[in-house]
C-alpha positions in Angstrom: 0.0 0.0 0.0 2.8 2.6 0.7 4.2 1.9 -2.7 0.8 2.4 -4.3 0.2 5.6 -2.4 3.5 7.0 -3.5 2.8 6.0 -7.1 -0.6 7.8 -7.0 0.9 11.0 -5.5 3.7 11.0 -8.1 1.4 10.6 -11.1 -1.2 13.1 -9.8 1.5 15.7 -9.1 3.1 15.2 -12.5 -0.2 15.5 -14.4 -1.4 18.4 -12.2 1.7 20.3 -13.4 0.5 19.8 -16.9 -3.0 21.2 -16.2 -4.9 17.9 -15.6 -7.4 18.4 -12.8 -8.0 15.5 -10.4 -11.2 13.5 -11.1 -12.9 11.3 -8.5 -15.7 9.3 -10.1 -17.9 7.0 -7.9 -16.8 3.4 -7.4 -20.3 2.1 -8.0 -21.3 2.6 -11.6 -24.3 1.8 -13.9 -23.4 -1.6 -15.5 -25.3 -1.1 -18.8 -22.8 1.5 -20.2 -19.9 -0.9 -19.8 -21.8 -3.8 -21.2 -22.8 -1.7 -24.2 -19.5 0.1 -24.9 -16.5 -1.7 -23.6 -16.7 -5.0 -25.5 -16.7 -8.7 -24.7 -13.6 -8.6 -22.6 -15.1 -6.3 -20.0 -18.5 -7.9 -20.3 -17.0 -11.2 -19.0 -14.9 -9.7 -16.1 -16.9 -7.0 -14.3 -18.3 -7.4 -10.7 -22.0 -6.8 -10.9 -24.9 -6.3 -8.4 -28.5 -5.1 -8.4 -30.3 -2.5 -6.4 -33.8 -2.8 -4.9 -35.4 -1.7 -8.2 -33.6 -4.4 -10.2 -31.1 -2.0 -11.9 -27.7 -3.5 -12.7 -24.6 -1.8 -11.1 -21.0 -2.7 -11.2 -17.8 -1.9 -9.4 -15.8 0.6 -11.5 -13.9 -1.6 -14.0 -12.0 1.3 -15.5 -11.9 5.1 -15.3 -12.5 6.4 -18.8 -16.3 5.9 -18.9 -16.9 7.2 -15.4 -14.8 10.3 -16.0 -16.6 10.9 -19.3 -20.0 10.5 -17.6 -19.0 13.0 -14.9 -17.8 15.5 -17.5 -21.1 15.2 -19.4 -23.0 15.7 -16.2 -21.1 18.9 -15.5 -22.5 20.5 -18.6 -19.1 22.0 -19.5 -18.7 23.1 -23.1 -15.0 23.9 -22.8 -12.0 21.6 -23.4 -11.1 19.8 -20.2 -8.2 17.7 -18.9 -8.5 15.2 -16.1 -6.2 13.1 -14.1 -7.2 10.2 -11.9 -5.8 7.5 -9.6 -7.4 4.9 -7.4 -8.9 1.3 -7.4 -10.6 -0.4 -10.2 -12.2 -3.9 -10.2 -12.0 -6.7 -12.8 -11.7 -10.4 -12.6 -8.2 -11.2 -13.8 -6.5 -14.5 -14.2 -3.6 -14.8 -11.7 -3.9 -11.2 -10.5 -6.1 -9.6 -7.8 -9.6 -8.5 -8.8 -9.0 -5.1 -7.1 -6.0 -3.1 -8.4 -4.9 0.5 -8.8 -4.8 2.6 -12.0 -3.8 6.1 -12.7 -4.3 8.0 -15.9 -5.4 11.1 -17.8 -8.2 12.1 -20.2 -8.4 15.0 -22.6 -11.9 16.1 -23.8 -12.8 18.7 -26.4 -9.5 19.7 -28.0 -9.6 20.2 -31.8 -5.8 19.8 -32.3 -6.1 16.0 -32.5 -2.6 14.9 -33.4 -1.0 17.3 -30.9 -3.3 16.0 -28.2 -2.6 12.4 -29.1 1.2 13.1 -28.8 0.7 14.9 -25.5 -1.2 12.0 -24.0 1.3 9.4 -25.1 4.3 11.5 -24.1 2.8 12.1 -20.6 2.1 8.4 -20.2 5.8 7.7 -21.0 6.9 10.4 -18.6 4.7 9.1 -15.8 6.0 5.5 -16.4 9.6 6.9 -16.2 8.8 8.8 -12.9 7.6 5.4 -11.5 10.9 3.7 -12.5 10.3 2.4 -16.1 12.9 4.5 -18.0 12.9 2.6 -21.3 9.6 0.9 -22.0 8.8 -1.1 -25.1 6.3 1.1 -27.0 3.7 -0.4 -29.3 1.4 1.8 -31.4 -1.5 1.2 -33.8 -4.1 3.2 -35.6 -7.8 2.2 -35.6 -8.8 5.1 -37.8 -6.3 4.2 -40.5 -7.5 0.6 -40.6 -11.1 1.7 -40.5 -10.6 4.1 -43.5 -9.0 1.3 -45.4 -11.9 -1.1 -44.7 -14.3 1.7 -45.8 -12.5 2.2 -49.1 -12.6 -1.5 -49.7 -16.3 -1.7 -48.7 -15.7 -4.6 -46.3 -19.1 -5.7 -44.8 -19.7 -5.0 -41.1 -19.9 -8.6 -40.0 -16.5 -9.3 -41.6 -15.1 -6.2 -40.0 -16.2 -7.3 -36.5 -14.6 -10.7 -37.0 -11.4 -9.1 -38.3 -11.3 -6.8 -35.3 -11.7 -9.7 -32.9 -8.9 -11.6 -34.6 -6.6 -8.6 -34.5 -7.3 -8.2 -30.7 -6.4 -11.8 -30.3 -3.0 -11.1 -31.7 -3.3 -12.9 -35.0 -1.7 -10.1 -37.0 -1.7 -10.6 -40.8 -3.4 -14.0 -40.3 -6.5 -12.2 -39.0 -7.6 -11.9 -42.7 -8.9 -15.5 -42.4 -11.6 -14.1 -40.2 -13.0 -12.2 -43.2 -14.6 -15.4 -44.4 -18.2 -16.1 -43.2 -18.5 -18.8 -40.6 -18.5 -22.4 -42.0 -21.9 -23.6 -43.2 -22.1 -26.2 -40.4 -22.0 -23.4 -37.8 -25.0 -21.6 -39.2 -27.0 -24.7 -40.4 -29.7 -24.0 -37.7 -30.3 -20.6 -39.2 -29.9 -21.4 -42.9 -33.6 -21.1 -43.7 -33.9 -17.7 -42.0 -30.7 -16.4 -43.7 -32.0 -17.5 -47.1 -35.3 -15.8 -46.5 -33.5 -12.5 -45.7 -31.3 -12.5 -48.8 -32.2 -9.6 -51.1 -35.0 -8.3 -48.9 -35.6 -4.7 -48.0 -33.6 -4.1 -44.8 -36.5 -2.5 -42.8 -38.9 -5.3 -43.8 -36.3 -8.0 -43.1 -35.5 -6.5 -39.7 -39.2 -6.4 -38.8 -39.5 -10.0 -39.9 -36.6 -11.2 -37.7 -38.0 -9.3 -34.7 -41.4 -10.9 -35.3 -39.8 -14.4 -35.4 -38.0 -13.8 -32.2 -41.1 -12.4 -30.6 -43.1 -15.5 -31.6 -40.4 -17.6 -30.1 -40.7 -15.6 -26.8 -37.1 -14.2 -27.1 -36.6 -10.6 -26.0 -32.9 -10.7 -25.1 -29.9 -13.1 -25.6 -26.7 -12.4 -23.8 -27.7 -8.9 -23.1 -28.5 -8.2 -26.7 -32.0 -7.0 -27.7 -34.2 -8.5 -30.4 -33.3 -5.6 -32.6 -29.6 -6.3 -32.1 -30.0 -9.9 -32.9 -32.1 -9.0 -36.0 -29.3 -6.7 -37.2 -26.7 -9.5 -36.9 -28.9 -11.8 -39.0 -29.2 -9.0 -41.6 -25.4 -8.6 -41.7 -24.9 -12.3 -42.0 -27.4 -12.5 -44.9 -25.6 -9.6 -46.7 -22.3 -11.4 -46.3 -23.6 -14.5 -47.9 -24.5 -12.4 -51.0 -21.3 -10.4 -51.1 -18.3 -12.2 -49.6 -14.9 -10.4 -49.4 -12.9 -11.2 -52.5 -9.4 -12.6 -52.6 -7.8 -9.4 -53.9 -9.1 -7.5 -50.8 -7.9 -10.3 -48.5 -4.4 -10.1 -50.1 -4.2 -6.4 -49.7 -5.4 -6.5 -46.1 -2.9 -9.2 -45.3 -0.1 -7.1 -46.6 -1.3 -4.0 -44.7 -1.7 -5.9 -41.4 1.9 -7.2 -41.8 3.3 -3.6 -41.9 5.4 -3.0 -38.8 8.4 -0.9 -37.8 9.1 2.6 -36.5 6.3 5.2 -37.5 8.3 6.8 -40.3 9.1 3.4 -41.9 5.6 2.2 -41.4 4.1 5.3 -43.0 6.2 4.9 -46.1 5.2 1.3 -46.4 1.5 2.1 -46.0 1.6 4.9 -48.6 3.2 2.5 -51.1 0.5 -0.1 -50.6 -2.2 2.5 -50.9 -0.7 3.8 -54.1 -0.4 0.3 -55.6 -4.0 -0.3 -54.8 -5.2 3.1 -56.0 -6.7 3.9 -52.6 -6.7 7.5 -51.2 -5.5 7.3 -47.6 -3.6 10.6 -47.8 -5.7 12.4 -45.1 -5.2 9.6 -42.6 -1.5 9.1 -43.4 -0.9 12.9 -43.2 -2.4 12.9 -39.7 -0.3 9.9 -38.9 2.9 11.7 -39.9 1.8 14.9 -38.1 1.4 13.0 -34.9 4.8 11.5 -35.3 6.2 15.0 -35.6 4.5 16.2 -32.5 5.8 13.1 -30.6 9.4 14.0 -31.7 8.8 17.6 -30.6 7.9 16.4 -27.2 11.1 14.4 -26.9 9.8 10.9 -27.6 12.3 8.7 -29.3 10.5 7.8 -32.6 12.9 5.0 -33.3 11.9 3.3 -30.1 8.2 3.1 -31.1 7.1 -0.1 -32.8 4.1 0.6 -35.0 2.1 -2.4 -36.1 -0.9 -2.2 -38.4 -2.1 -5.4 -36.9 -2.1 -4.1 -33.3 -5.4 -3.5 -31.4 -6.5 -3.0 -27.8 -9.3 -5.0 -26.2 -11.8 -2.1 -25.8 -14.4 -1.5 -28.4 -14.6 2.3 -28.2 -11.3 3.3 -29.7 -11.6 5.3 -32.9 -8.0 6.5 -33.7 -4.4 6.0 -32.6 -3.8 3.5 -29.8 -0.7 2.6 -27.9 0.7 0.4 -25.0 3.8 0.6 -22.9 5.4 -2.7 -21.8 8.2 -3.5 -19.3 11.0 -5.3 -21.3 12.0 -7.1 -18.1 8.6 -8.7 -17.7 7.8 -11.8 -19.6 4.0 -11.9 -19.1 3.2 -9.7 -22.1 0.8 -7.5 -20.1 0.9 -3.7 -20.6 1.9 -1.3 -17.9 0.2 1.5 -19.6 -2.1 2.0 -22.6 -4.6 4.3 -24.2 -5.7 6.0 -27.4 -8.3 8.2 -29.1 -12.1 7.5 -28.6 -13.9 10.4 -30.3 -17.4 8.7 -30.4 -17.6 7.7 -26.8 -19.0 10.8 -25.1 -21.7 11.1 -27.8 -22.7 7.5 -27.1 -22.8 8.3 -23.4 -25.3 11.1 -24.0 -23.3 14.2 -24.8 -25.4 16.7 -26.8 -22.5 17.5 -29.1 -19.5 15.8 -30.6 -16.6 15.9 -28.1 -13.2 14.6 -29.3 -11.4 12.6 -26.6 -8.1 10.8 -26.0 -6.6 9.3 -22.8 -4.4 6.7 -21.2 -4.2 4.5 -18.1 -1.3 3.2 -16.1 -1.4 -0.1 -14.1 0.3 1.0 -10.9 0.7 -2.5 -9.5 2.6 -3.6 -12.6 4.8 -0.5 -12.6 5.6 -1.1 -8.9 6.5 -4.7 -9.6 4.0 -5.9 -7.0 3.4 -9.6 -6.8 -0.1 -10.8 -7.8 
């Protein structure tokens, strides 16, 4: 506990000096927002309870969503910067379910690439202040990959499977997930999928919801009948328009791109040019961020960019990164974060609020035993 207390004080003091105000969100949080927004990884690991009215609550599994909810509730329309530190709660294999995180969130700034660089540089500086002077730095870019998938018109179902495979660390091999599930896996639904093919989306959605209603199904695994209907529609569309081999080959080559940011940018531009795809806006932003990182004293050559890198939270929309301790063999990050421009809108903000942040695992940085 003394080491954790000292770590908290160190990080909060460092971030306060950079203009990040201390945030103290409640430990008990509404569970639905985490189930809806944080992805399957969090869904399986949160500690949940119910109140007397049957509403689901959970112990705070992370800080980003609670800090964002408090910011929205404040009604502020100005850019804001927050720092936090304290306990979070998740079921973790071989590690305590209660552990301490610190971090920072920046809301509302329009200078996206400069803010990205500031967040990453401050995370590196905080890790150094806690003893990790030369972390292994991994970086990716969700926006860049998303833009490529948009240009290639990859269907939503295939995109979801590809994202899951990338999060699982499959790298370039993740392209295998673009293929629809094997026929044996969907045999029970073959008739329904066939009936949906070529139908008007609104009529098809209503049809699936009616089928589920007749069967007495309102929710499955926390998903509504409308959500389930949407998944059936996506699956039917994929059967009609599977991802072709040329797209798979290009995506495999893109996901294999790795190296320092400058080298990776050159490789990605070459692939885009060969495929006659316009990714100039996204790659210009990529290079601008690299310049801001260098201006903040970050060693660009020490950053390992990977187009096949992803983090296990669903709300990221742009650049992402992790810091690792080279002396640790467990592969777990000691810090990580990225951009999540859509999150505050999904949480109820009345206007678009760009956002980026990072968290540090204080127990891992302190070398505390599980």
